[in-house]
Structure formats: C-alpha cells, structure tokens
C-alpha positions in Angstrom: 0.0 0.0 0.0 1.3 3.4 -0.9 2.3 5.6 2.0 1.0 9.2 2.2 3.2 12.1 3.3 2.2 15.7 4.0 4.5 18.6 3.6 2.7 21.0 6.0 4.5 24.4 6.0 2.9 27.7 6.9 6.3 29.2 6.0 6.9 27.5 2.7 10.1 26.0 1.4 11.5 27.7 -1.6 9.9 26.2 -4.8 13.1 24.4 -5.8 13.5 22.9 -2.3 9.9 21.8 -2.2 10.2 20.1 -5.6 13.3 18.3 -4.4 11.6 17.1 -1.3 8.6 15.9 -3.3 11.0 14.1 -5.7 12.5 12.1 -2.8 9.0 10.9 -1.8 7.9 10.2 -5.3 11.0 8.1 -6.0 10.1 6.0 -3.0 6.6 5.5 -4.4 4.8 7.7 -1.9 1.8 9.9 -2.3 2.7 13.5 -1.5 0.4 16.3 -0.4 1.6 19.8 0.0 -0.1 22.4 2.3 1.7 25.7 2.2 0.9 29.2 3.7 -2.2 27.9 5.3 -4.4 30.5 7.0 -5.4 28.7 10.2 -4.4 25.8 12.4 -7.6 24.1 11.4 -6.2 23.7 7.9 -3.4 21.7 9.1 -5.7 19.6 11.3 -7.9 18.9 8.3 -5.0 17.8 6.2 -3.5 15.1 8.4 -6.4 12.6 8.6 -4.8 9.8 6.6 -1.1 10.7 6.4 1.6 8.3 7.5 4.2 11.0 8.0 4.6 14.7 7.8 7.4 17.3 7.2 7.0 20.6 9.1 9.0 23.7 9.7 7.9 26.1 12.4 4.4 24.6 12.4 2.5 23.8 15.6 2.0 20.0 16.0 -0.2 19.9 19.1 -2.7 17.4 20.5 -5.4 18.5 18.1 -3.2 17.7 15.1 -2.0 14.4 16.6 -5.5 13.3 17.5 -6.7 14.1 13.9 -3.9 12.1 12.4 -5.1 8.5 13.0 -2.4 6.9 10.7 0.5 9.2 11.7 3.7 7.4 12.5 6.4 10.1 12.2 6.8 13.9 12.3 10.0 15.4 11.0 11.0 19.0 11.8 13.0 20.3 8.8 15.4 22.1 11.1 16.9 21.7 14.6 14.4 23.3 17.0 11.3 21.2 17.7 9.6 23.1 20.5 6.5 23.7 18.4 5.9 19.9 18.4 4.3 18.3 21.5 6.8 15.5 21.7 5.3 13.9 24.8 1.8 13.8 23.3 3.3 12.3 20.2 5.1 9.6 22.1 1.9 8.7 24.0 0.2 8.2 20.6 3.1 6.1 19.2 4.3 8.8 16.9 8.0 9.4 16.6 9.4 12.9 16.2 12.7 13.7 14.4 14.6 16.8 13.6 17.4 17.5 11.1 20.2 19.0 13.1 22.9 20.9 11.3 21.2 21.3 8.0 20.4 25.0 8.6 23.5 25.7 10.6 25.5 27.7 8.0 22.5 29.8 7.1 21.8 30.8 10.7 25.5 31.4 11.3 25.9 33.7 8.4 22.9 35.7 9.5 24.4 36.0 13.0 27.6 37.4 11.7 25.8 39.7 9.2 23.9 41.2 12.2 27.2 41.8 14.0 28.6 43.6 11.0 25.4 45.6 10.7 25.7 46.8 14.3 29.4 47.4 14.1 29.0 49.6 11.1 26.2 51.8 12.6 23.4 50.1 10.6 25.2 51.3 7.5 24.5 54.9 8.2 27.7 56.1 6.5 29.4 57.3 9.7 32.6 55.7 11.1 31.9 52.4 12.8 34.1 49.6 14.1 35.4 46.3 12.8 34.9 42.8 14.0 38.6 41.9 13.7 40.2 41.7 17.2 36.8 41.8 19.0 35.8 39.0 21.4 32.8 36.9 20.4 31.1 34.6 23.0 29.2 31.7 21.6 26.4 30.6 24.1 25.9 26.9 23.2 28.3 25.1 21.0 26.2 22.8 18.9 26.0 22.7 15.1 25.1 26.4 14.7 27.5 27.6 17.4 30.3 25.7 15.6 29.4 27.2 12.3 29.4 30.7 13.8 32.9 30.0 15.2 34.2 28.9 11.8 33.0 32.1 10.1 34.1 34.3 13.0 37.6 33.0 12.6 37.7 34.4 9.1 36.8 37.8 10.6 39.8 37.6 12.9 37.7 37.5 16.1 38.7 36.0 19.4 36.1 33.3 20.1 35.0 32.1 23.5 32.4 29.4 24.0 30.3 28.0 26.7 28.0 25.0 26.6 26.7 23.2 29.7 26.5 20.0 27.8 29.7 20.1 25.7 33.0 19.3 27.5 35.6 22.1 27.5 38.0 19.6 25.8 35.7 19.3 22.8 35.4 23.1 22.5 39.1 23.4 22.7 39.6 20.7 20.2 37.4 22.6 17.7 39.7 25.6 18.1 37.6 27.9 20.3 38.5 28.9 23.8 36.2 27.4 26.5 35.2 29.4 29.5 34.2 27.8 32.9 30.9 29.6 33.4 28.2 31.4 31.4 28.8 34.5 33.5 32.4 34.6 32.4 31.3 34.3 28.8 29.1 37.4 29.0 31.7 39.3 31.1 34.4 38.8 28.5 32.5 39.1 25.2 31.9 42.3 23.2 29.4 40.2 21.1 27.4 37.2 22.4 25.7 35.0 19.9 22.8 32.9 21.4 22.2 29.3 20.1 20.5 27.7 23.1 17.3 25.7 22.5 14.0 26.5 24.1 13.6 24.1 27.0 12.3 24.2 30.6 15.9 24.9 31.7 16.6 27.7 29.3 13.3 29.5 29.1 13.7 33.1 30.3 17.3 32.3 31.3 18.9 35.2 29.4 18.0 38.2 31.5 19.4 41.2 33.4 21.9 39.2 35.5 23.8 38.0 32.4 23.3 40.8 30.0 24.4 43.4 32.6 27.8 41.7 32.7 28.6 42.5 29.1 31.3 45.1 28.6 30.7 48.7 27.3 29.3 48.6 23.8 28.2 45.0 24.0 25.9 43.4 21.5 23.6 40.4 22.1 22.6 38.5 19.0 19.7 36.2 19.2 19.0 33.8 16.3 17.8 31.1 18.6 14.4 31.4 20.3 12.6 34.4 21.8 11.5 32.2 24.8 15.1 32.1 26.1 15.1 35.8 26.6 13.5 37.3 29.8 11.9 40.1 27.8 11.0 42.4 30.6 14.5 42.2 32.0 15.9 42.9 28.5 13.9 46.1 28.4 15.2 47.0 31.9 18.8 46.5 31.1 18.7 48.3 27.7 16.9 51.2 29.4 19.6 51.4 32.1 22.5 50.9 29.7 22.3 52.9 26.5 25.6 51.4 25.3 24.1 47.9 24.8 22.6 46.6 21.6 20.2 43.7 20.9 19.7 42.3 17.4 17.4 39.4 16.5 15.4 37.8 13.7 12.8 36.7 16.2 9.7 38.9 17.0 9.3 39.3 20.8 5.8 39.4 22.4 3.7 42.2 21.0 3.9 44.4 24.2 7.6 44.1 24.4 8.0 44.7 20.7 6.2 48.0 21.0 8.4 49.1 23.8 11.6 48.1 21.9 10.5 49.9 18.7 9.2 53.1 20.4 11.6 53.7 23.3 14.7 51.7 22.5 14.9 51.8 18.7 18.4 53.1 18.6 19.6 50.0 20.5 17.5 47.3 18.9 17.3 45.8 15.4 14.7 43.2 14.5 14.3 41.7 11.1 10.8 41.8 9.7 10.5 38.0 9.9 12.3 35.0 11.3 14.9 34.4 8.6 17.8 32.4 10.0 17.1 29.3 7.9 15.7 31.2 5.0 18.2 30.5 2.3 17.8 28.4 -0.8 20.6 26.1 0.3 19.2 25.6 3.9 15.7 24.9 2.5 17.1 22.2 0.3 19.4 20.7 2.9 16.8 20.5 5.7 13.9 19.5 3.4 15.6 16.7 1.6 17.2 15.5 4.9 13.7 15.3 6.4 12.4 13.4 3.4 15.2 10.9 3.4 14.7 10.3 7.1 11.0 9.6 6.6 11.7 7.1 3.8 14.4 5.4 5.9 12.0 5.2 8.9 8.9 4.0 7.0 10.7 1.6 4.7 13.7 0.4 6.7 12.9 1.3 10.3 15.9 3.6 10.5 15.6 5.6 13.7 18.0 8.6 13.3 17.6 11.9 15.1 14.5 10.8 17.1 13.9 13.4 19.9 11.1 11.8 21.8 12.3 8.2 22.5 
C-alpha cells in the first residue's frame, strides 16, 4: 500500500526545495500532499487525517493535530528546533518525532555574523563604525550552529570564546575555540554574544538582566535562537539602564515588548521583519531533503535517526 506524506508548512520551502523534497518521496513511491501558507491551524488539522508521516518547519503540531492524524507514525521537523511539536503527546500516541540537526547551521551562522557587521557599522549609516577583527565573540551553546558561527568568525579575525553546559571544554578546545568555565564569564568577557540555546524548561527566560548586565561597554547580544530564552521584561530594563548595549534578533518578541523596543529603544535594537535564520535556498534544500530521506528510511527500513522523543 502506498504511503502518504504531508508537507505542511505555513512558512513554505523555496519552490526548488519543495520540488526536491517531493521528488524524494515520489522516487520511494509515496503519495505526497503539500499544504503551504495555510491561513489557520484548522487547515493543518484537516490535512492530516490519513497521512503516515509529515514534514513541518515552524508549524505547531499539538494534540489537536495528533488526534486528527489517525495513521500518523512520524513527524520530522526540517530544522533543529522542535519546541513547536508536542513531543510527549506524540510519544503517547506512538508517533516518533525527528529533527534534522545541522542542515540549517550555516544559514543561521551567516545571519548572526551579518547582524554583528550591521551593528558594528552603525546600521550602514555612512558614519565611522568599528570592525569585528580583534573583538571578542562569545558563543552561548556550541552545537551545530554555534560551531558554524565559530568557523565564520575565525575568518573575521575575532577572538572566540564558547560555553555549553553539555559540551566538554576539551571538545570546545579541540574545535579551536576557547572554552570558559561559566556562562557568567562568557558574557563578562565578550563584546558580542551569539545565542544558540534551544527553548527548554531549563533555558526559558534564562537570558536576563543578570547575564546581559555583565557585558562590557558597547556589548551586543545577537539572538537567532528562540525568543523564549530571553527574559523580555529584564531585557527592556537593562537596555533602558545601559544605552551602550545593543540587541539584534530575527525573532519577534511578544507584542507588548516589541512595541516598547521599537518606540523607546529603537536606537539600541534591530529586529528583522520576519524569522529568517534558515531562509536560504541552500538551507531549504538541505533541511527539506534530509527530512524526506529520514521519513523514507523510517517507514521503509525502520531507520531511527535523530529521534527526539524516545
């Protein structure tokens, strides 16, 4: 019996990436359905009734979706972060959840460094700015994206420190970066800090006044990770107290905080119009086709790679 797969993406893949993902499934003999730029969560719920697997991006896969998907066996997040998927509820229903770590890493890393350049050069206002060469960059979490940031930062001639509670200092050192013993030391020593921590119970609201206030004069915090890791009210407080600090992100904060940042702290904050860390043609293809191959491997050969809800 032919297997049915849904590509459910409120934020669509690029057309070329989508076509390549579809091609992987069609080569395996699967029936493919595509739901893009849908208007409401109900559209996703209606589309999953008879699918065996689904590829999502930032889409919300909650109990309503899972309960509607009676045949669902696997959800694959085309990307690394999977906090929009209710992994526990999926496990209760016998549905595996996978991600595709590292496939978007270079795209996010390039954006992080581009944001640093943008701030260093005064948002391209034509006035004298500063250079990244010789400045200290602190990488908060040294996973696939953090490592990619490090590789690019080396080319800028930056001094790179790194901290990750789950990566041994010896591994950070072996990669070529300088490990620091505590997260406080990372912020205290870094002119730029690039965030790459996931959204978990442990990290939620963990980046607040206590850490950001440790940054040296002229410090810049770059967030291409998740908005939930930022304690938004404390971010406003420390930016208000210290006009020398900068915050740049491609993640929209909550509406109330966004209004404050735009109206009262506009000279210290830059936010891209939309989340765009993984929005490159290459990252779309890499993550999408990786997700498709993982689905085929799981359904046809019981390959269980990158499962996040075992």
